[in-house]
N, C-alpha and C positions, 0 to 999 in steps of 0.2 A: 532487710535481714536477706542474705544472697541463700539462693536455691543450694548451694553446696554447704552455706553455714548449718541452714534448715536439717540438711540433709544430715549434719555433722553431729548436730544435736539430738536426732531422733535415734541414730546410732548410739549413743552415748547411753540416751535413756533407756534404750532396747535392753543393752551389754547390764545395765544397773539391772533393769525388772527379772533379766533373764536369771541374774545371780542370786535376788531378791527369791525367785521361782525357785530353786535349787537348795537353796539354806533351808529355809521351809519346807520342802519335800523332804529332804535328808532330816531335817528335825522331827518333824511328824513321826517318819517311819521308824525313827530310833527310839523316839518316846513310845510310840503305841507297840514296837514288838519286845523290846525291855521291859516294860511295864504289864507283863503278864499278857501282851499278846491283845490287849486291851479289854479284858472280858472284866476286869473290875469296875465297878462304876467309878470309883472317882476316877479311874483311866480314862473313860468313857467323856467322863465332864472335862477333864482337860484335851482329849481330841476334839472334842466341839468347842472349845474357847480357842486352842491353838490355833484347829481347821478355819475358825471363822478369819483371822489372816489370808487364809487361803483364799477367801471367797474377796478379800478386800485385792489381792493379786488379779484374782480374776477381772474383779470390774476395772482395772488399772489399764489389764491385756486389753480389754474388749476398749476403753476411750481414747488407748494408746494404737489400736488400730484401727478406731475411726478416724483420726486426727491424721495418719498417714498419709498422704496421698499412693493413691495408687490401688490399694489396698483397700477392694470393698467385698470379700470372699464374705465375713461374715458367719465365719463357722460356727460363733455361741447358738448362732441362729437357724444355721441348717444345719447342726447335728445335733443343736441339746434341745431342741424342740420339741422331742420326747421325755427328757428329764421335767421343760417345766409344765405338759400337762401332767405326769405323773405327780409334782409336787401340786398341784392345784385337785386331782383327785382326791389327795391324803388331805389335802387341807379343808376340801370341801368335809369330807368326811369328819373332821375333825367338829361341826358343828352339827352332826347330825349322830349323837351317840348312841348306841345300839344296847348299854349297858349302863345298869344305874348302879348305883351303892345305894344300901338300906340296911339297918341296924336289926339283925336277929338275936333275941336271947344276949343282947349287949357286946355282940360282934358284928363288927361289919362285914359285909357281903356284898356280891355284885349277883343282879337279877336282870334281867331280860328286859328292855324297854320297849319302846314302840316307836321306834325312827321311821322316819319317812320311806319308804320301800325302793321308789324310784332313786334315790337318794345315796351317793357311797355314805357307807358309815362306818362309826369307828368303836370297837370294843372300849377302850380306853383309850379316849382323844389325847390327852397330856404323854401318855409312853407312846404315841401314834407322831405326836409332834417331836419330840425327842429324837427319835428312830429318822423321822424324816429328814432332820436338822445333821445328827451324824452321815446319812447316806449323801446328803449334796458336800459338804465340807469334803469326804475324801472325793469324791466324783471331780469334784472342780480343783481341787489339791493338785488332783492327778492329771486331769485336763489342763492344768496351765503348762504343764510340759509339754503336750501338744501346740498348744495356742504358742506360746513365748519363743521358747528355745528353738533356734533359727540354724541351728549348726548340729552335724553330725556328731561332733566331737563332746558338745554339752550333752545330747541324749547318752553319750556312753560315760561320761561323768555323772550323770545319773546312775545309770544298771550299775557302773562299779562301785555305786556306795550301796544299792539294793545286794550285790552281789556279796562285799565285805564284810556287810553288816550282817548278813545272810550267815556265813562263812564263821563272824569271830559267834556269832550265836551259838551255830555248831559244836565251836570247839569248849566254847562254855558249858551246855549241855553235855557233852561227853564226859568233861573232868568231873561235873556233878552225878553224872551217872556213874562212872568209873568209882568215886567218892562212895557211895552209897547212901545219898543224903537221902531224907525222908521227907522232905519239902524243899518248895521254891527258895533260890539263890543259897544253895547251899545248906537246907533244913533251917532257914532263918521265917523264912513264912512258910505255914504251912497250906499243902495243897488240899483243894475238895476234891480233887479227883487223884486215886491213887498211880493213873499211868498218865504221870505230867513229863516235860521234856523240855530241859532248857529253862526259858521262862515263860512256856506256854503250858497251860493248865492241862490241855488235851491234848494226848499224843496225838490224834488223826488231823486236829488246825495245827500240829507242828509239820506232819508230814505231807499236809498241802502246801503250806508253809516254803517247805525244800522245794515240793514241787515247779515250783515257779522258780525257785531262784537257781534249781539247778538247769532251767531252761537258759535263764538267766548266761549263767557262767560259761556254758555251749556256747549261745549266740555270740559271748565275746570269743572265747577262743576259736571260732572259726572264723571270725572277722580278723584277728593278728594272725591266724596261720594263711589267710589268703593276701593280707597282706604282706607278710614277710617272706612267702615262699619257701619251699623247703628247706632252701642252703641255712636260713637261719631258723630254725624250730629250735635248736639249742643257746640259741642267743635273745631271745624272745622270750616275751611274757607267757609264752603258749604251753612251755612244759612246767612249771611254777603253776599256771594258773589249770590244770589238768591235775596235780595233785588237791587244791583245796577245793576243787571239782568233787573230788572224790572222797573230801572229809565230809562237806556236806552232804554228799551222798551218803554216807556210813551211817550218818546221825539217825536214819529213819530207821533201819533194824535196830539200832541199840534204843533205839525209843520204842519198839514193840508195837509199830504201828504197821501190820500186816498187808492191807489193801493199799497205801501209800507205799511200802517196800516193792510193793510189783507195780505200780504206777513210775518209780523212780526208775529201775531197772529197766523198764520197756523204752523209756526215756534215753536212760544209757544205752542201751541197746541200740536203738536207732542211731545216736550220734556215731557209736562205734562201725556200725555200716555206711556209715556216710563218712567218716573218714578213710574207711578200709576203700572204697571205692574209689573217691578224691586219688589216695594215695598210687594205686593200680591205673587209672586211668593217665598220672603223671608219669609212672613208670616206666608206663607204654609209651607215650610220647617222645622219652628222652632214650628208650630203648635200653634201659636197665634191668636187670632180674627183678621180678617181683614176690618168687616165694619166700624167700628171707624176709626183708622188712614185713611181711604180712605176720607170716610166724611168730615174729619178734611181740608184733604188737597184740597179736591173740595171745601168745603168752603173758605178757605184761598186762594182759585185764583181765587172765586168769587170776593169775598169781597177787591182783587189786580186789578181787572178788573173794576171793580166799583169805585174805587180811581183814575183808569186812565184815566174812562174817565170824572170823576168830574175835575180832573186835566185839563182837555183838551176840556172841555165842551163847550168855546168859538168860540173855532177853530173846535170843531167838528158839534157843531151847523152853523155856517158860512158855511160850507162844502155842510152839510146836503140841508141846503135853495139852494145852489147852484148844488148840483143834481139833486134834485127834478125840480128846472128848467133844467139842461138841459135833464131831462126824458120824459120831453114833446115832443108831437110826432116829433113839428117840429123842436125842437135843437136839438131833440136825431139824427132825418133822417139828417139834416146837420154837425153836428159833426162829425158821424158817415162814411159819405159820404166825409166829406173832409179827411179824416183821411185814407180813405183806395185811396180816389185820391191820397195823400202823398204817399200813397205804392206804386201805382201802376205807378206814373210818378217816382218815383227810381227806379221801376225794369226797366220801357222803359230805364231810363239813363244808369243802369247795363247793359242790352242786347244790348247796343250801342258798347260795347268794355268788351265782356263776360271773356275775358281771362286774362288780366291783368289791367282792369281798366282802369280810369281815372287821377290815380294817389293817394296816399298819401296826404290827407286835400286838397283835392280837391273839397266836396261836394258844400260848400257853394258856391263856385265860377261856378259852372257848372251847376249845378242842375236846376239854376237860366232860361236855354236854354229849360228843359222837362219841369218846370212846369207849371199846365197846370188851377192853380185855378186863379180866380178872386174872388174880393170885389164883392158882391152882389147890393153893394149900389154905386158901382164906379167899372165901368168896367174897367177905365184903371188901376186901383190900383192893382200890384199884390205883396201877402202874403209874405214876403222874410223867407227862412228857413235855417236856418245853420246847422241844425241837421237831420236827417230821422227820428227822434223819432223811431229808431228800428237800432241797432248798429249789426246787422246781414245783412239786405239790403243795409246801409249804405257799410260796407266794400264790400258787391260785387260789388259796385257802384265805390269803389275808386281803389278798388287792384283787383279786379276779384274772379273767381273762384281758378285761382292758389294763389293768396294770403291768402284766406280765408281758402284754404286746406291747407297749410302750418301753417297759426295760428292753426286752428284744432290738425295739429299732434301735436305741440307743445306741446299742454295741452295731447292729447293722448296718446303719446308714454311714456311718463313716468306714467303716470295711469296704464295703459294696463300692465307694466311689474311688476305690486304689486299682488299677489296672496290675493285679499282683503277676502274671505273667510277662511282664515289663519289668520290673522289680530284680535287681540282680545279687541282691546282699542276702545272705542266707540271715542275719541277725535279726530281722524282725519276724522272719518266719519260727526262729527259735521261740520268740519270745510268744506267739501266735499260738505254737505248738503246746506250749505250757499252759495256758490261756484254756485252750480245748480240752486239755485233758483234764482239767480243772471242773469245769462243764459239765465234762462228762462222769465226773467224780459227785459231784451234787446232786446224782440222780440217787445215790443210795447212804450219801452225808450230807452234813450240813456244815461245808467250810466258809460258806460266805455268814455266816452268824459270827466269824470270828474278825473284827475289825483288822487286824495284821494283816489278813490273808486277804481280806477285800480291798485294802490299800495296796498291798504288792500286786493282786490280780491288776486293778484298775490302771496303777503304774504300767506294768509291762505291757498290758494292750495300747493306752496313748501312747507311749515311746515306740512301739513299734510300728504303728500307722503314719506315727511322724517321722520316723527312720526311714520308713517307706516311700514317703513324698517327699523326702530331703534327695534319696536315691537317686529317683527318677528325675528330679531338678539338675542333681548333678550329671546326669548321664546326656540331659537336653543342653547343658553348657559346657560340655566333654570338658566338665572336670572330675577329679578323683577326690 
């Protein structure tokens, strides 16, 4: 077989693999987001099963890279070794259980066991193993986008799938909200949380999902704006893209997520400022008037904001009343004290096992020991916390400083490998802006407990890295 034939065969194989990766990621995303954001137990099982195909595609991609001549970069080893060590840590903990089941008065209960103190432990080994597999299939299914997609157009296709799916969910949720549905899917499925939106059980998870997707939409908008030039704005996807981005953003105040409304507002304000600065620079280069177009855009932005407020006026008014009540001196002190006590108790839990933590997916079971909060009206009632409302602290409590450091390295290694000052495209920067906002938000909430949010975050992150790398390659080759 000649070198040309071998190269052609590899190209066809890579093209097929890229299509399979796009199809798998898109189907996994649609299934996870539309099936309650991945929060139902049966949905998590579906993610684990269908995500296994992503692991198979990852192995096929690694094998393909190993066989192709001249490619010895081994990104799976160079960038994913923190994940392999994290897996090893959690797997080792499953063989060193920190709790055991006993029968007390005819009821099964968990009691402290006597694990080896020098090794990682898991409070519930089976739960830890399931959560580890779910985490791996999400990360590897998204890493495939980085590993396999070799053209920026393919990455934009993946991002378009994410954005379109988010916008359709937002429109679905908006109609559901305006119809006054009392449950998910227009009341067909009762929601365990009264503040649900679209297919998501928890409104703050929906808000985190929208933050990421708004960043995706803005990145695509600026890409098409830059590519089309100022004369083609009215004949390009930019105008329609701006409208659907606002539809997506409008769903956050409608969902009554106060914190994410502020985050999305800041993201849109930053994008508007970016656009105005770009417009002013272009107009000055062309020696054209600046004031009139800038005033028109600001007016359009104000009208859009007024329309969003009017659309979500009922939810906004309800949350404003609640906010006013919570800002009263007694209520504010109680709310702040409750959250600070939760964080303090979580830190106390983490400090007991600082190196490896209590085990993945152990928080809901172990925190009961360290929870010092009691209801004011009934001292014997203890509030239950399944999540720490702080993903960073919960990570320290479950996997310790070692596990948390490995997760940080999993993101930092590929991020620091790219010379960002040389990257010209703004698309990866908007994707990373959404990721950074979510990481900051994770200090006061638990967005990563939602599989749909985790999947969207990982996809945005790896698409940003791959797009930046391909942008640098295009610059070096002199192509666009």
